[in-house]
PDB file of N, CA, C and O in Angstrom:
ATOM      1  N   MET A   1       2.417   4.186   2.541  1.00  0.00           N
ATOM      2  CA  MET A   1       2.351   2.805   2.593  1.00  0.00           C
ATOM      3  C   MET A   1       2.313   2.247   0.941  1.00  0.00           C
ATOM      4  O   MET A   1       2.779   1.189   0.517  1.00  0.00           O
ATOM      5  N   ILE A   2       1.698   3.175   0.278  1.00  0.00           N
ATOM      6  CA  ILE A   2       1.641   2.444  -1.328  1.00  0.00           C
ATOM      7  C   ILE A   2       3.058   2.782  -1.977  1.00  0.00           C
ATOM      8  O   ILE A   2       3.311   2.089  -2.962  1.00  0.00           O
ATOM      9  N   VAL A   3       4.082   3.765  -1.597  1.00  0.00           N
ATOM     10  CA  VAL A   3       5.348   3.920  -1.737  1.00  0.00           C
ATOM     11  C   VAL A   3       6.218   2.773  -1.481  1.00  0.00           C
ATOM     12  O   VAL A   3       6.972   2.196  -2.264  1.00  0.00           O
ATOM     13  N   LEU A   4       5.945   2.511  -0.061  1.00  0.00           N
ATOM     14  CA  LEU A   4       6.692   1.032   0.584  1.00  0.00           C
ATOM     15  C   LEU A   4       5.976  -0.132  -0.008  1.00  0.00           C
ATOM     16  O   LEU A   4       6.772  -1.069  -0.072  1.00  0.00           O
ATOM     17  N   GLY A   5       5.010  -0.404  -0.387  1.00  0.00           N
ATOM     18  CA  GLY A   5       4.402  -1.567  -1.286  1.00  0.00           C
ATOM     19  C   GLY A   5       5.164  -1.636  -2.690  1.00  0.00           C
ATOM     20  O   GLY A   5       5.767  -2.637  -3.078  1.00  0.00           O
ATOM     21  N   ALA A   6       5.063  -0.533  -3.344  1.00  0.00           N
ATOM     22  CA  ALA A   6       5.649  -0.375  -4.844  1.00  0.00           C
ATOM     23  C   ALA A   6       7.043  -0.784  -4.590  1.00  0.00           C
ATOM     24  O   ALA A   6       7.391  -1.762  -5.250  1.00  0.00           O
ATOM     25  N   ILE A   7       7.877  -0.310  -3.845  1.00  0.00           N
ATOM     26  CA  ILE A   7       9.292  -0.810  -3.587  1.00  0.00           C
ATOM     27  C   ILE A   7       9.545  -2.122  -3.371  1.00  0.00           C
ATOM     28  O   ILE A   7      10.360  -2.790  -4.008  1.00  0.00           O
ATOM     29  N   LEU A   8       8.731  -2.574  -2.313  1.00  0.00           N
ATOM     30  CA  LEU A   8       9.132  -4.092  -1.954  1.00  0.00           C
ATOM     31  C   LEU A   8       8.345  -4.876  -3.268  1.00  0.00           C
ATOM     32  O   LEU A   8       8.859  -5.977  -3.466  1.00  0.00           O
ATOM     33  N   LEU A   9       7.557  -4.659  -3.926  1.00  0.00           N
ATOM     34  CA  LEU A   9       6.887  -5.367  -5.184  1.00  0.00           C
ATOM     35  C   LEU A   9       8.253  -5.384  -6.385  1.00  0.00           C
ATOM     36  O   LEU A   9       8.686  -6.385  -6.957  1.00  0.00           O
ATOM     37  N   ILE A  10       8.684  -4.123  -6.520  1.00  0.00           N
ATOM     38  CA  ILE A  10       9.777  -4.185  -7.384  1.00  0.00           C
ATOM     39  C   ILE A  10      10.905  -4.937  -7.152  1.00  0.00           C
ATOM     40  O   ILE A  10      11.529  -5.603  -7.978  1.00  0.00           O
ATOM     41  N   ALA A  11      11.181  -4.760  -5.726  1.00  0.00           N
ATOM     42  CA  ALA A  11      12.295  -5.470  -5.175  1.00  0.00           C
ATOM     43  C   ALA A  11      12.391  -7.029  -5.230  1.00  0.00           C
ATOM     44  O   ALA A  11      13.412  -7.700  -5.382  1.00  0.00           O
ATOM     45  N   GLY A  12      11.065  -7.471  -5.069  1.00  0.00           N
ATOM     46  CA  GLY A  12      10.372  -9.042  -4.971  1.00  0.00           C
ATOM     47  C   GLY A  12      10.683  -9.498  -6.436  1.00  0.00           C
ATOM     48  O   GLY A  12      11.130 -10.618  -6.682  1.00  0.00           O
ATOM     49  N   VAL A  13      10.439  -8.635  -7.313  1.00  0.00           N
ATOM     50  CA  VAL A  13      10.488  -8.984  -8.722  1.00  0.00           C
ATOM     51  C   VAL A  13      11.903  -9.179  -9.286  1.00  0.00           C
ATOM     52  O   VAL A  13      12.359 -10.183  -9.834  1.00  0.00           O
ATOM     53  N   VAL A  14      12.558  -7.888  -9.010  1.00  0.00           N
ATOM     54  CA  VAL A  14      14.092  -8.081  -9.421  1.00  0.00           C
ATOM     55  C   VAL A  14      14.999  -9.021  -8.724  1.00  0.00           C
ATOM     56  O   VAL A  14      16.044  -9.445  -9.217  1.00  0.00           O
ATOM     57  N   PHE A  15      14.602  -9.286  -7.700  1.00  0.00           N
ATOM     58  CA  PHE A  15      15.587 -10.201  -6.866  1.00  0.00           C
ATOM     59  C   PHE A  15      14.982 -11.917  -6.874  1.00  0.00           C
ATOM     60  O   PHE A  15      15.597 -12.904  -6.471  1.00  0.00           O
ATOM     61  N   GLY A  16      13.754 -11.870  -7.402  1.00  0.00           N
ATOM     62  CA  GLY A  16      13.210 -13.055  -7.374  1.00  0.00           C
ATOM     63  C   GLY A  16      12.738 -13.707  -6.115  1.00  0.00           C
ATOM     64  O   GLY A  16      12.723 -14.934  -6.010  1.00  0.00           O
ATOM     65  N   ILE A  17      12.368 -12.939  -5.195  1.00  0.00           N
ATOM     66  CA  ILE A  17      12.100 -13.348  -3.760  1.00  0.00           C
ATOM     67  C   ILE A  17      10.456 -12.970  -3.845  1.00  0.00           C
ATOM     68  O   ILE A  17      10.019 -11.820  -3.854  1.00  0.00           O
ATOM     69  N   SER A  18       9.641 -14.209  -3.905  1.00  0.00           N
ATOM     70  CA  SER A  18       8.155 -14.116  -3.916  1.00  0.00           C
ATOM     71  C   SER A  18       7.618 -13.721  -2.733  1.00  0.00           C
ATOM     72  O   SER A  18       6.464 -13.301  -2.812  1.00  0.00           O
ATOM     73  N   LEU A  19       8.187 -13.736  -1.520  1.00  0.00           N
ATOM     74  CA  LEU A  19       7.753 -13.366  -0.112  1.00  0.00           C
ATOM     75  C   LEU A  19       7.702 -11.859  -0.422  1.00  0.00           C
ATOM     76  O   LEU A  19       6.592 -11.357  -0.241  1.00  0.00           O
ATOM     77  N   LEU A  20       8.594 -11.102  -0.816  1.00  0.00           N
ATOM     78  CA  LEU A  20       8.794  -9.513  -0.961  1.00  0.00           C
ATOM     79  C   LEU A  20       7.748  -9.054  -1.929  1.00  0.00           C
ATOM     80  O   LEU A  20       7.320  -7.914  -1.748  1.00  0.00           O
ATOM     81  N   SER A  21       7.222  -9.814  -3.017  1.00  0.00           N
ATOM     82  CA  SER A  21       6.460  -9.628  -3.914  1.00  0.00           C
ATOM     83  C   SER A  21       5.073  -9.740  -3.308  1.00  0.00           C
ATOM     84  O   SER A  21       4.254  -8.839  -3.493  1.00  0.00           O
ATOM     85  N   THR A  22       4.794 -10.773  -2.619  1.00  0.00           N
ATOM     86  CA  THR A  22       3.698 -10.899  -1.902  1.00  0.00           C
ATOM     87  C   THR A  22       3.314  -9.633  -0.892  1.00  0.00           C
ATOM     88  O   THR A  22       2.253  -9.019  -1.004  1.00  0.00           O
ATOM     89  N   ILE A  23       4.173  -9.374  -0.043  1.00  0.00           N
ATOM     90  CA  ILE A  23       3.804  -8.189   0.916  1.00  0.00           C
ATOM     91  C   ILE A  23       3.780  -7.227   0.218  1.00  0.00           C
ATOM     92  O   ILE A  23       2.893  -6.445   0.560  1.00  0.00           O
ATOM     93  N   GLY A  24       4.518  -6.823  -0.860  1.00  0.00           N
ATOM     94  CA  GLY A  24       4.219  -5.737  -1.757  1.00  0.00           C
ATOM     95  C   GLY A  24       3.127  -5.364  -2.006  1.00  0.00           C
ATOM     96  O   GLY A  24       2.617  -4.289  -1.691  1.00  0.00           O
ATOM     97  N   VAL A  25       2.559  -6.456  -2.750  1.00  0.00           N
ATOM     98  CA  VAL A  25       1.118  -6.282  -3.275  1.00  0.00           C
ATOM     99  C   VAL A  25      -0.009  -6.046  -2.128  1.00  0.00           C
ATOM    100  O   VAL A  25      -1.059  -5.407  -2.210  1.00  0.00           O
ATOM    101  N   VAL A  26       0.468  -6.670  -1.175  1.00  0.00           N
ATOM    102  CA  VAL A  26      -0.897  -6.453   0.069  1.00  0.00           C
ATOM    103  C   VAL A  26      -0.590  -5.342   0.534  1.00  0.00           C
ATOM    104  O   VAL A  26      -1.621  -4.692   0.704  1.00  0.00           O
ATOM    105  N   LEU A  27       0.439  -4.704   0.873  1.00  0.00           N
ATOM    106  CA  LEU A  27       0.818  -3.162   1.367  1.00  0.00           C
ATOM    107  C   LEU A  27       0.267  -2.140   0.086  1.00  0.00           C
ATOM    108  O   LEU A  27      -0.486  -1.216   0.394  1.00  0.00           O
ATOM    109  N   LEU A  28       0.589  -2.297  -1.093  1.00  0.00           N
ATOM    110  CA  LEU A  28      -0.096  -1.721  -2.345  1.00  0.00           C
ATOM    111  C   LEU A  28      -1.543  -1.682  -2.204  1.00  0.00           C
ATOM    112  O   LEU A  28      -2.046  -0.561  -2.281  1.00  0.00           O
ATOM    113  N   VAL A  29      -2.274  -2.618  -2.025  1.00  0.00           N
ATOM    114  CA  VAL A  29      -3.746  -2.766  -1.878  1.00  0.00           C
ATOM    115  C   VAL A  29      -4.278  -1.926  -0.858  1.00  0.00           C
ATOM    116  O   VAL A  29      -5.126  -1.062  -1.081  1.00  0.00           O
ATOM    117  N   ILE A  30      -3.696  -2.219   0.472  1.00  0.00           N
ATOM    118  CA  ILE A  30      -4.045  -1.783   1.763  1.00  0.00           C
ATOM    119  C   ILE A  30      -3.951   0.033   1.703  1.00  0.00           C
ATOM    120  O   ILE A  30      -4.729   0.855   2.187  1.00  0.00           O
ATOM    121  N   GLY A  31      -2.642   0.248   0.888  1.00  0.00           N
ATOM    122  CA  GLY A  31      -2.581   1.887   0.843  1.00  0.00           C
ATOM    123  C   GLY A  31      -3.259   2.397  -0.095  1.00  0.00           C
ATOM    124  O   GLY A  31      -3.394   3.618  -0.015  1.00  0.00           O
ATOM    125  N   VAL A  32      -3.872   1.743  -1.208  1.00  0.00           N
ATOM    126  CA  VAL A  32      -4.780   2.356  -2.460  1.00  0.00           C
ATOM    127  C   VAL A  32      -6.119   2.334  -1.666  1.00  0.00           C
ATOM    128  O   VAL A  32      -6.748   3.370  -1.882  1.00  0.00           O
ATOM    129  N   VAL A  33      -6.621   1.662  -0.994  1.00  0.00           N
ATOM    130  CA  VAL A  33      -7.784   1.541  -0.378  1.00  0.00           C
ATOM    131  C   VAL A  33      -7.966   2.674   0.744  1.00  0.00           C
ATOM    132  O   VAL A  33      -8.919   3.452   0.715  1.00  0.00           O
ATOM    133  N   LEU A  34      -7.021   2.702   1.687  1.00  0.00           N
ATOM    134  CA  LEU A  34      -6.925   3.858   2.470  1.00  0.00           C
ATOM    135  C   LEU A  34      -7.072   5.158   2.198  1.00  0.00           C
ATOM    136  O   LEU A  34      -7.770   6.011   2.747  1.00  0.00           O
ATOM    137  N   PHE A  35      -6.104   5.236   1.000  1.00  0.00           N
ATOM    138  CA  PHE A  35      -6.162   6.440   0.069  1.00  0.00           C
ATOM    139  C   PHE A  35      -7.453   6.943  -0.264  1.00  0.00           C
ATOM    140  O   PHE A  35      -7.919   8.053  -0.006  1.00  0.00           O
ATOM    141  N   LEU A  36      -8.038   5.864  -0.946  1.00  0.00           N
ATOM    142  CA  LEU A  36      -9.337   6.130  -1.649  1.00  0.00           C
ATOM    143  C   LEU A  36     -10.632   6.415  -0.654  1.00  0.00           C
ATOM    144  O   LEU A  36     -11.589   7.154  -0.886  1.00  0.00           O
ATOM    145  N   ALA A  37     -10.398   5.670   0.432  1.00  0.00           N
ATOM    146  CA  ALA A  37     -11.208   6.102   1.786  1.00  0.00           C
ATOM    147  C   ALA A  37     -11.107   7.224   2.342  1.00  0.00           C
ATOM    148  O   ALA A  37     -12.026   7.617   3.062  1.00  0.00           O
ATOM    149  N   GLY A  38      -9.960   8.000   2.134  1.00  0.00           N
ATOM    150  CA  GLY A  38      -9.338   9.264   2.961  1.00  0.00           C
ATOM    151  C   GLY A  38     -10.143  10.173   2.120  1.00  0.00           C
ATOM    152  O   GLY A  38     -10.951  10.976   2.586  1.00  0.00           O
ATOM    153  N   SER A  39      -9.831   9.976   0.549  1.00  0.00           N
ATOM    154  CA  SER A  39     -10.108  11.260  -0.282  1.00  0.00           C
ATOM    155  C   SER A  39     -11.527  11.299  -0.691  1.00  0.00           C
ATOM    156  O   SER A  39     -12.066  12.177  -1.365  1.00  0.00           O
ATOM    157  N   LEU A  40     -12.040  10.275  -0.214  1.00  0.00           N
ATOM    158  CA  LEU A  40     -13.843  10.484  -0.285  1.00  0.00           C
ATOM    159  C   LEU A  40     -14.660  10.911   0.688  1.00  0.00           C
ATOM    160  O   LEU A  40     -15.889  10.863   0.673  1.00  0.00           O
ATOM    161  N   GLY A  41     -13.755  11.456   1.793  1.00  0.00           N
ATOM    162  CA  GLY A  41     -14.195  11.984   3.124  1.00  0.00           C
ATOM    163  C   GLY A  41     -14.485  11.183   3.974  1.00  0.00           C
ATOM    164  O   GLY A  41     -15.033  11.549   5.014  1.00  0.00           O
ATOM    165  N   ARG A  42     -14.194   9.942   3.735  1.00  0.00           N
ATOM    166  CA  ARG A  42     -14.449   9.004   5.043  1.00  0.00           C
ATOM    167  C   ARG A  42     -13.496   9.151   6.206  1.00  0.00           C
ATOM    168  O   ARG A  42     -12.322   8.938   5.906  1.00  0.00           O
ATOM    169  N   PRO A  43     -13.696   9.416   7.262  1.00  0.00           N
ATOM    170  CA  PRO A  43     -12.540   9.101   8.180  1.00  0.00           C
ATOM    171  C   PRO A  43     -12.008   7.918   8.506  1.00  0.00           C
ATOM    172  O   PRO A  43     -12.673   7.015   9.015  1.00  0.00           O
ATOM    173  N   VAL A  44     -10.702   7.830   8.223  1.00  0.00           N
ATOM    174  CA  VAL A  44      -9.814   6.512   8.484  1.00  0.00           C
ATOM    175  C   VAL A  44      -8.971   6.796   9.934  1.00  0.00           C
ATOM    176  O   VAL A  44      -8.225   7.743  10.185  1.00  0.00           O
ATOM    177  N   GLY A  45      -9.267   5.895  10.615  1.00  0.00           N
ATOM    178  CA  GLY A  45      -8.725   5.721  11.873  1.00  0.00           C
ATOM    179  C   GLY A  45      -8.603   6.866  12.637  1.00  0.00           C
ATOM    180  O   GLY A  45      -7.533   7.120  13.190  1.00  0.00           O
ATOM    181  N   GLY A  46      -9.734   7.712  12.751  1.00  0.00           N
ATOM    182  CA  GLY A  46      -9.973   8.857  13.292  1.00  0.00           C
ATOM    183  C   GLY A  46      -9.678  10.206  12.731  1.00  0.00           C
ATOM    184  O   GLY A  46      -9.946  11.304  13.219  1.00  0.00           O
ATOM    185  N   ARG A  47      -8.997   9.880  11.469  1.00  0.00           N
ATOM    186  CA  ARG A  47      -8.406  11.420  10.524  1.00  0.00           C
ATOM    187  C   ARG A  47      -9.374  11.208   9.472  1.00  0.00           C
ATOM    188  O   ARG A  47      -9.940  10.229   8.986  1.00  0.00           O
ATOM    189  N   ARG A  48      -9.371  12.785   9.235  1.00  0.00           N
ATOM    190  CA  ARG A  48     -10.457  12.942   8.184  1.00  0.00           C
ATOM    191  C   ARG A  48      -9.626  12.730   6.711  1.00  0.00           C
ATOM    192  O   ARG A  48     -10.236  12.695   5.642  1.00  0.00           O
ATOM    193  N   HIS A  49      -8.143  12.595   6.807  1.00  0.00           N
ATOM    194  CA  HIS A  49      -7.437  12.356   5.417  1.00  0.00           C
ATOM    195  C   HIS A  49      -6.535  11.289   5.952  1.00  0.00           C
ATOM    196  O   HIS A  49      -6.174  11.304   7.129  1.00  0.00           O
ATOM    197  N   TYR A  50      -6.168  10.364   5.108  1.00  0.00           N
ATOM    198  CA  TYR A  50      -5.029   9.440   5.333  1.00  0.00           C
ATOM    199  C   TYR A  50      -3.523   9.828   5.051  1.00  0.00           C
ATOM    200  O   TYR A  50      -2.511   9.363   5.576  1.00  0.00           O
ATOM    201  N   TYR A  51      -3.654  10.866   4.021  1.00  0.00           N
ATOM    202  CA  TYR A  51      -2.257  11.331   3.833  1.00  0.00           C
ATOM    203  C   TYR A  51      -1.979  12.469   4.630  1.00  0.00           C
ATOM    204  O   TYR A  51      -0.863  12.988   4.598  1.00  0.00           O
TER     205      TYR A  51
END
């Protein structure tokens, strides 16, 4: 999810489409939060690790 968010963010900036940039930022933030929660040992969605 982090990679997809970064790709959409870059594509939105390059092509000038603000919707892609917004979706990219949202996915990037959600991916980072889930990654941090999973790496701290908290179960995310019933899984011990998010990755």
